[in-house]
C-alpha positions in Angstrom: -72.5 -131.9 187.1 -73.8 -128.2 188.4 -77.6 -128.0 188.6 -78.4 -124.3 187.2 -81.9 -123.0 186.7 -83.1 -120.2 185.0 -85.4 -117.4 185.1 -87.8 -115.4 182.9 -88.5 -111.6 183.8 -90.7 -110.2 181.4 -91.1 -106.8 182.9 -93.2 -103.6 182.0 -89.8 -101.9 181.2 -87.7 -104.5 181.1 -86.9 -108.3 179.9 -84.7 -110.3 181.7 -83.0 -114.0 181.7 -80.7 -114.9 184.2 -79.1 -118.3 184.6 -78.9 -119.1 188.5 -76.5 -122.0 190.4 -78.2 -123.8 193.4 -77.4 -121.1 195.7 -79.0 -118.0 194.1 -75.7 -116.7 192.7 -76.6 -115.6 189.0 -73.7 -116.8 186.8 -75.4 -114.8 183.6 -77.6 -111.7 183.6 -78.7 -110.8 179.7 -81.8 -107.9 179.3 -83.8 -105.9 176.7 -86.1 -102.7 177.3 -89.7 -104.8 176.6 -91.2 -103.8 173.3 -94.0 -101.7 173.3 -96.3 -100.1 171.8 -98.8 -97.2 172.2 -101.4 -96.9 169.6 -103.5 -94.2 171.5 -103.0 -91.9 174.7 -103.7 -94.2 178.0 -103.2 -97.2 175.6 -100.1 -99.9 176.7 -99.8 -102.6 174.0 -97.0 -105.4 172.3 -96.7 -107.4 169.6 -96.4 -110.8 171.6 -94.2 -112.9 168.8 -91.8 -110.4 169.7 -91.9 -110.3 173.1 -91.4 -114.4 172.6 -88.5 -113.5 169.7 -87.5 -111.2 173.2 -86.9 -113.6 174.9 -85.0 -116.9 173.4 -82.8 -114.3 172.0 -82.4 -113.1 176.1 -82.1 -117.0 177.0 -79.4 -117.6 174.3 -77.2 -114.8 175.3 -77.5 -116.1 179.5 -76.4 -119.7 177.8 -73.4 -118.5 175.8 -72.2 -116.1 178.5 -72.3 -118.3 181.5 -70.6 -120.9 179.4 -73.5 -123.3 180.5 -74.6 -126.9 179.1 -78.1 -127.2 177.8 -78.1 -130.3 180.2 -77.2 -128.2 183.0 -80.4 -126.5 183.2 -82.3 -128.4 185.6 -85.8 -126.4 185.4 -86.9 -123.3 184.4 -89.6 -120.7 185.6 -91.6 -117.8 184.4 -92.6 -114.3 185.9 -93.9 -111.5 184.0 -96.0 -107.9 185.1 -99.4 -109.7 186.2 -103.0 -109.2 184.7 -103.6 -107.2 181.1 -104.6 -109.6 178.4 -103.8 -111.8 175.6 -105.9 -113.6 173.7 -105.2 -117.0 171.9 -106.8 -118.7 168.7 -107.8 -122.9 168.7 -104.2 -123.3 166.8 -102.5 -120.9 169.7 -101.8 -117.5 167.8 -102.4 -114.6 169.0 -105.6 -113.2 168.4 -104.4 -109.2 168.7 -101.8 -107.4 170.6 -101.5 -107.8 174.2 -103.2 -105.6 176.5 -100.7 -104.7 179.3 -101.8 -103.8 182.7 -100.9 -100.2 182.5 -103.9 -99.5 179.9 -106.2 -96.8 181.0 -108.8 -98.1 178.1 -111.4 -99.5 180.3 -111.2 -96.7 183.4 -115.2 -95.9 181.6 -116.4 -99.2 182.7 -114.5 -99.2 186.0 -116.4 -95.9 186.6 -120.1 -97.6 185.3 -119.3 -100.6 187.8 -118.6 -98.2 190.7 -121.3 -96.0 189.8 -123.2 -99.3 190.3 -122.0 -100.0 193.4 -120.2 -102.8 192.2 -117.0 -102.4 194.0 -117.9 -103.4 197.4 -118.8 -107.0 196.8 -116.2 -107.6 194.0 -113.2 -106.4 196.5 -115.5 -109.1 199.3 -114.8 -111.7 196.4 -111.6 -111.5 195.0 -109.8 -109.2 197.6 -108.8 -106.7 194.1 -108.9 -103.3 194.5 -109.9 -102.9 190.5 -107.7 -101.7 188.4 -108.2 -100.7 184.7 -105.5 -103.1 183.2 -106.7 -105.8 185.5 -107.8 -108.4 182.4 -111.9 -108.3 183.5 -112.3 -104.9 182.5 -110.2 -105.5 180.0 -111.7 -107.9 178.6 -115.6 -106.5 179.5 -114.1 -103.8 177.0 -113.1 -106.2 174.1 -116.6 -107.1 174.6 -118.1 -103.3 173.9 -115.3 -102.5 170.7 -113.3 -105.7 169.5 -116.2 -108.3 169.3 -115.2 -109.8 166.6 -111.5 -110.6 167.7 -112.9 -111.9 171.1 -115.1 -113.8 169.1 -111.9 -115.5 167.4 -110.4 -115.9 170.6 -109.9 -119.9 172.1 -107.7 -119.0 175.5 -107.3 -116.0 177.5 -104.1 -115.8 180.0 -101.5 -112.9 181.0 -98.1 -112.6 179.3 -96.4 -115.0 181.9 -98.9 -117.8 181.0 -98.4 -117.0 177.0 -94.2 -117.4 178.1 -95.2 -121.0 179.7 -96.6 -121.7 176.5 -94.6 -121.0 173.6 -92.0 -123.0 176.5 -94.2 -126.5 176.9 -97.0 -126.1 174.7 -99.5 -126.0 177.9 -102.2 -123.8 177.8 -102.2 -122.6 182.1 -101.9 -120.1 184.9 -100.5 -119.8 188.2 -102.8 -118.5 191.2 -101.3 -115.2 191.5 -101.9 -114.3 188.1 -105.4 -115.9 188.6 -105.6 -114.1 191.3 -105.4 -111.2 189.4 -108.1 -111.0 187.1 -108.8 -111.5 189.5 -111.1 -114.4 190.3 -111.9 -116.2 193.6 -109.0 -115.3 196.9 -110.5 -117.6 199.5 -110.7 -120.6 196.6 -107.1 -119.6 195.0 -109.3 -119.9 191.2 -111.7 -118.1 189.0 -114.7 -116.7 190.0 -117.6 -116.8 188.0 -119.7 -114.5 190.7 -117.3 -111.6 189.6 -117.4 -112.5 186.3 -121.2 -112.3 186.3 -120.8 -108.7 188.5 -118.5 -107.7 185.7 -120.9 -109.2 182.3 -118.0 -111.3 180.9 -119.9 -114.6 182.3 -120.7 -115.6 178.4 -116.3 -115.6 177.8 -115.9 -117.9 181.3 -114.6 -120.6 178.6 -112.1 -118.3 177.8 -110.1 -119.2 181.2 -107.4 -121.4 181.5 -107.0 -124.1 184.2 -105.2 -122.4 187.2 -102.2 -123.8 188.9 -99.9 -124.0 192.2 -96.9 -121.5 191.0 -93.9 -125.0 191.9 -96.6 -127.3 190.0 -94.4 -128.6 187.0 -96.9 -128.1 184.7 -94.5 -128.9 181.2 -91.5 -130.2 179.7 -89.8 -128.4 176.6 -90.9 -128.9 174.1 -88.4 -130.5 170.6 -88.5 -126.9 168.8 -88.4 -124.8 170.6 -85.7 -126.6 173.2 -83.4 -125.9 169.4 -84.8 -122.2 169.6 -83.7 -121.9 172.8 -80.2 -123.7 172.9 -81.2 -126.0 176.0 -82.7 -129.1 176.4 -85.8 -130.4 174.7 -87.5 -131.7 178.3 -87.0 -130.2 180.7 -89.5 -129.2 183.4 -91.5 -125.6 183.8 -93.1 -124.9 186.4 -96.2 -123.1 186.4 -94.3 -119.7 187.6 -96.3 -116.8 189.6 -96.4 -113.0 189.3 -94.1 -110.8 188.8 -95.0 -108.7 192.9 -94.7 -112.3 194.4 -91.9 -113.6 193.0 -90.0 -110.6 193.6 -91.6 -112.0 197.4 -89.8 -114.9 197.3 -86.2 -113.5 195.7 -86.7 -111.6 198.9 -86.8 -114.5 200.9 -89.9 -113.6 202.6 -92.7 -116.6 202.3 -93.3 -116.7 206.9 -96.2 -114.9 208.1 -95.7 -111.7 208.9 -92.3 -111.3 207.0 -92.7 -108.0 205.1 -92.0 -106.5 201.4 -91.5 -103.1 199.8 -90.2 -103.1 196.7 -89.6 -100.4 194.7 -90.5 -101.2 190.9 -92.0 -99.4 188.0 -94.9 -99.8 191.1 -94.1 -99.4 194.8 -95.1 -102.6 196.0 -95.5 -103.0 199.7 -95.8 -106.9 201.0 -97.1 -109.2 203.7 -97.5 -113.0 204.2 -100.4 -114.1 206.0 -101.4 -117.6 206.8 -105.2 -116.9 206.0 -106.9 -114.2 204.2 -107.8 -110.7 204.7 -109.0 -108.2 203.5 -108.7 -105.9 206.0 -108.7 -102.4 205.0 -111.6 -103.2 203.1 -111.3 -101.4 199.4 -108.1 -100.6 199.2 -104.6 -102.7 197.7 -104.9 -106.2 196.7 -104.8 -109.6 197.8 -103.6 -112.9 196.2 -102.9 -116.5 196.3 -99.1 -117.1 196.9 -96.7 -119.6 197.3 -97.0 -122.2 200.1 -100.8 -121.8 200.5 -100.3 -118.8 201.9 -101.2 -115.5 200.7 -99.9 -111.8 199.9 -101.9 -108.5 201.0 -100.3 -106.1 198.9 -100.6 -102.6 199.5 -99.3 -100.9 196.4 -98.7 -97.4 195.6 -99.6 -97.9 192.2 -98.8 -94.1 191.4 -95.5 -94.9 191.4 -92.4 -95.8 193.1 -88.6 -95.9 191.2 -90.3 -93.9 187.8 -91.0 -91.3 190.2 -87.2 -90.9 190.2 -86.6 -91.2 187.0 -88.9 -88.3 186.8 -86.3 -86.5 189.0 -83.5 -87.1 187.1 -85.4 -86.0 183.2 -86.4 -83.2 184.2 -84.2 -81.8 186.8 -81.1 -83.9 186.7 -81.3 -84.5 182.2 -78.4 -83.1 181.4 -76.0 -84.2 183.8 -77.8 -87.2 182.8 -76.7 -87.0 179.2 -73.1 -85.8 180.5 -72.8 -88.6 182.9 -74.6 -91.6 182.9 -74.9 -93.3 185.7 -73.1 -90.8 188.0 -76.4 -88.9 188.2 -77.7 -91.3 190.6 -74.4 -90.5 192.8 -75.3 -86.5 192.3 -78.7 -86.7 193.5 -77.7 -89.2 196.6 -75.0 -86.7 197.6 -77.7 -83.4 197.2 -79.9 -85.9 198.6 -78.1 -86.2 202.1 -77.1 -82.6 202.4 -80.7 -81.6 202.7 -82.0 -82.0 206.6 -85.6 -84.4 206.7 -88.7 -82.8 205.8 -87.1 -81.0 202.5 -86.8 -77.6 203.9 -90.7 -77.7 204.2 -91.6 -79.7 200.7 -94.0 -82.2 200.3 -94.6 -84.6 197.4 -96.4 -87.0 196.8 -95.1 -89.8 194.6 -97.8 -91.0 192.4 -96.4 -90.0 188.6 -98.1 -92.8 187.5 -101.1 -92.3 185.0 -102.7 -96.1 186.3 -103.8 -94.0 189.9 -103.4 -95.6 193.0 -105.1 -99.0 194.8 -103.4 -98.1 198.6 -103.4 -96.9 201.0 -106.5 -95.7 199.1 -108.2 -95.4 196.0 -108.4 -93.1 193.5 -107.8 -93.3 189.8 -107.3 -89.9 188.8 -104.3 -89.7 191.9 -101.6 -87.7 190.2 -97.9 -86.6 191.9 -97.3 -83.3 193.4 -95.6 -81.2 195.0 -96.5 -79.2 198.7 -95.0 -75.9 200.5 -92.4 -74.7 197.9 -90.7 -71.8 198.3 -88.0 -69.3 197.2 -85.6 -71.3 199.3 -86.8 -74.7 197.4 -83.5 -76.0 195.2 -82.8 -78.9 193.9 -81.8 -80.6 196.1 -85.0 -80.1 198.7 -86.7 -81.5 195.5 -84.3 -84.1 195.2 -85.2 -84.9 199.2 -89.0 -84.2 198.8 -89.2 -86.9 196.2 -87.5 -89.5 198.3 -89.6 -88.6 201.4 -92.2 -89.6 199.0 -91.2 -92.6 198.4 -90.7 -93.1 202.0 -93.7 -92.2 203.3 -96.0 -93.6 201.1 -94.5 -96.9 202.0 -95.5 -95.8 206.3 -98.2 -95.1 204.5 -99.4 -98.4 203.9 -97.9 -100.4 206.4 -100.1 -98.0 208.9 -103.0 -98.7 206.5 -102.5 -102.2 206.8 -102.7 -102.3 210.9 -99.1 -105.2 211.0 -96.2 -103.7 212.4 -93.6 -104.2 210.5 -90.4 -105.6 212.8 -88.3 -105.4 209.9 -88.2 -104.7 206.4 -87.1 -106.2 203.6 -86.6 -103.4 200.2 -85.6 -104.0 196.9 -86.0 -103.5 193.4 -83.1 -100.9 191.5 -84.0 -97.9 193.4 -82.7 -100.0 196.7 -79.1 -100.0 195.5 -79.8 -96.2 196.7 -78.4 -96.4 200.6 -79.5 -92.5 201.3 -83.1 -93.7 200.0 -82.9 -96.9 201.9 -81.8 -94.8 205.1 -84.6 -92.7 204.4 -86.6 -96.1 204.6 -85.4 -96.9 207.5 -86.1 -93.8 209.5 -89.5 -93.4 208.6 -90.9 -96.9 208.6 -89.4 -96.3 212.3 -87.5 -100.5 211.4 -84.9 -102.0 210.2 -84.2 -102.0 206.5 -82.2 -105.6 204.8 -81.2 -105.0 201.3 -80.9 -108.7 200.1 -77.8 -109.0 197.7 -78.7 -109.3 194.0 -81.1 -107.0 191.8 -82.2 -110.4 190.0 -85.4 -111.1 193.2 -88.1 -112.1 191.0 -85.8 -113.8 188.8 -84.6 -115.5 191.5 -87.8 -115.9 193.1 -89.6 -117.7 190.4 -86.1 -119.7 190.1 -86.3 -121.4 193.2 -89.9 -122.0 192.8 -88.8 -124.2 189.6 -86.2 -125.4 191.9 -88.8 -127.4 194.8 -90.8 -128.5 192.0 -88.0 -130.0 189.5 -86.8 -131.4 193.1 -83.3 -129.6 193.5 -84.7 -128.5 196.5 -86.5 -130.0 199.4 -88.7 -127.0 200.5 -89.4 -123.1 199.6 -87.5 -122.5 203.3 -84.4 -124.3 201.8 -84.4 -123.1 198.9 -84.0 -119.4 200.0 -81.7 -120.5 203.1 -79.1 -121.8 200.3 -79.7 -119.1 198.1 -81.2 -115.5 199.4 -78.2 -113.6 200.7 -78.8 -110.6 202.9 -76.4 -107.7 201.3 -76.7 -104.3 203.5 -78.3 -103.2 206.6 -79.8 -100.3 207.5 -81.1 -99.3 211.4 -84.0 -96.6 212.1 -82.4 -93.3 213.7 -84.5 -92.5 216.5 -84.8 -88.6 216.5 -85.3 -89.4 212.5 -88.3 -91.2 212.9 -89.8 -89.0 215.7 -89.4 -86.6 212.9 -91.4 -88.8 210.3 -93.8 -89.2 212.8 -94.5 -85.8 213.1 -94.2 -84.8 209.0 -96.2 -87.8 208.4 -100.2 -86.6 209.2 -99.3 -83.6 206.7 -98.2 -86.2 204.3 -101.8 -88.1 204.5 -103.4 -84.6 205.4 -102.5 -83.3 202.0 -103.6 -86.4 199.7 -106.6 -86.8 201.9 -107.8 -82.7 201.3 -107.0 -82.7 197.4 -109.0 -86.2 196.8 -112.0 -84.0 195.1 -109.3 -81.9 193.5 -108.2 -85.0 191.7 -111.4 -86.3 191.0 -112.1 -82.7 189.5 -109.1 -83.1 187.2 -110.6 -86.4 185.7 -113.7 -84.7 184.9 -111.7 -81.8 183.0 -108.8 -84.3 181.6 -110.3 -87.7 180.5 -107.9 -90.8 180.6 -105.8 -90.5 177.6 -106.0 -86.6 177.1 -103.5 -86.2 180.0 
């Protein structure tokens, strides 16, 4: 009987269920746009029951599509966008809609903590440069604005933890999501000191137990198994946040390995065997698998969302007419422009979340510099691609850790033109793992280790992760991007004061 592993990946924009064999081959994939609501400018919420119902639909679809029997699924792993806030009452019912990580309602609370000078101390304990959508700022917001709802709560958790609860009936979280709330990064658990500094220590009773990602935390309940078309008693592991899971799915678990994930955010991750906070005050440090840590220097201002913006604005007609072919058109036009985009520089910070690495400014926004009458659509498209690549280089340069080779994943890695620009800008070989479901694969492999399918995570990666394409840097183009990088960095440094002015003129939610 063939052993199968189920990975559930609940993203900010898409939710997926993927059924893998033990060699990491996806036998079936089902996906749908994640449910979402934006009740006010800057707010992002979801109905947790609707999100869970969608997972059930997708799981049933992959089982039917693969022609798999329920008893073939040996283990289940769940990953989801990290942080945010889910509140459950004593009966396990949601108290209110989930709040997601990119919600900005707590921005003024963060500004108050910064004004009090709390940021350095919070970072020293947690390893986190705070975003408004982290769990603790949202908890502080709830305490101030919805105390009645908070009083009805028995547990707080992340979206991934809620799905694990629905699968097993067990309440808990894992080390990576606890780190994102954030907690004590060295102790790999919750932090009373951080909760005290954030003014939410009164709600410490809401925080769930913390488990290791590969721990089997429960078994599929009879009721849920019948609903999903799976076997009751199937083991479910604690799981991982999506950034950590995608790193595992790219085969990156050893100290010094690096992977950039061009998703909604642009995640640049380096695995460490000991906590390292430098550079202080920017990015994130999170517990990850194998008792190691993941140093993340993410451009939260946006990864592939910059390309989506490009498509929606400059290629909208072609996209409407030709569907996916628009990306081939963009690659063709970008490939016809020399490095440097005719003197146009683009900063890829279009997400309203702001930027936490390689600098910290929640008001940072995207911008073009150097436009002239000679600047046409191909130059602007090339500048967007180069902006993403230079942002990756900018982040790894700030980390101070040499990158000997880089793995690249995420939907944007489909573009060979972009991959080559990244290799040239970083000055290191770029390898693209096979398949696009790296987060689902990563958490499925962790589940496989927890269930005994593999003897170790290293063995799982050897069996299940393959490299599909590689790109060698061109020395001449690398030298050219080394000349351009100081302009790219200098411009965003010079713009910081103007971003702050813009924040005052256009507060969060008024854009």
